[in-house]
N, C-alpha and C positions, 0 to 999 in steps of 0.2 A: 484540426490536428488529429494525427493518428495516435493510437494508444501508447506507442513507444515514446513519442514526443511528450505526451501528457504526463507519463510516468517520470521521464527525465526532468521535466519542469517541476513536478511535485517534489522530487528528491532535492533539487536545487533550492526550492523555497523552504523545505523542511530544514535543510542544513543551515540556511541563513537564519531561520527562526531560532534554532538551537543555539547558534552563535550569539544571538542577541538576547535570548531569554534564559537567564540563569536558573530560574525555577524549573523550567521545562528540561533544561540540561541536567539538573540535579535528579529529576525523575528518571532519567535514562542511565544514571550512574550504574555501571555493572551489568546493564542489559545487553545481551547479545542474542539476536534472532535473525533467522533467514526468512525473508518474505518472498513468496512465489505468487505471481499473477499468471493464471492459466486461462487462455481464451479458448472457447469452444471450437474455433476454427483451426486449432492446432498450434498457435503461437504461444510461447511462454517466456516470461521474463522473471528475473530474480535480483534481489539485492539484499544486503545485510544491514542491520542496525548493530553497530559496534563502536566503542570509544565515543559514545555520545554523538554519533552522526550516521547518516545513511551512506553506504558505499555506492559507487556508480552502478547504474543499471546494466545488467548483463542479459543477453539473449540465451534462451535454452531453459530446459526444465531441470529441476532438482527437487529433492525433498525439502520441505520447509517447516518452520515452527508455526508460521502463519501462511495459510494457503487461501488465495482468493480465486474463485472460479466464476467466470462470467463470459459474456460475448463482447465483442468490440463495441457494438452499438450501446449497450448498457453502460460500459465503462466510460465512454465518451459522454453519455447523458449524465452520469454521476458527476463527472468533472465539470460539466457545464451547468450543473445544478438544475437540469431539466427533470431530474428524477432524484428522489431521496433514497438513501440506503435502505431504510425500513421498507419502503414500497418495493424496491428491487429484491429484497430478501423475501418478502411476503408473496411476491409473484414468481418466485423461484428463478429470477433472472440473475441473482447474485447469491453465491454461497461463500461463506467465510468459515474456514476450519481453523479455529484457534481457541486458546483458553480465554476465559472471561477477562482476565487481567490483560492479556494481549489484545483482545477486542477493544477494550477501553483505550489502550495505547494507540492502536491503529486509527481510531477516530480522529486523533490529533493529526494524523498524516493526511487523511483524505479530507 
């Protein structure tokens, strides 16, 4: 799967989980964030967390509250659980620019 498809699938799964998990939905009450995924090959995608759900994925770059910078190979490896996020960060294959609270929230997404 390509990065775009992986992100779209993850958004769909996230929204299903929120719809089924009242506790998780409550944690997102009033949270509005823009999440940007920038790939080193120039591709960029973004979506928003709002109204207790993730909006559909859009192509293109924008400024975000949570910015994830990596390459396609690393993103695919993370989704396939071939690499853990801590290893990706330690080896500088993944950079996440976000507040501590947002980083804890995004863990639930990936």
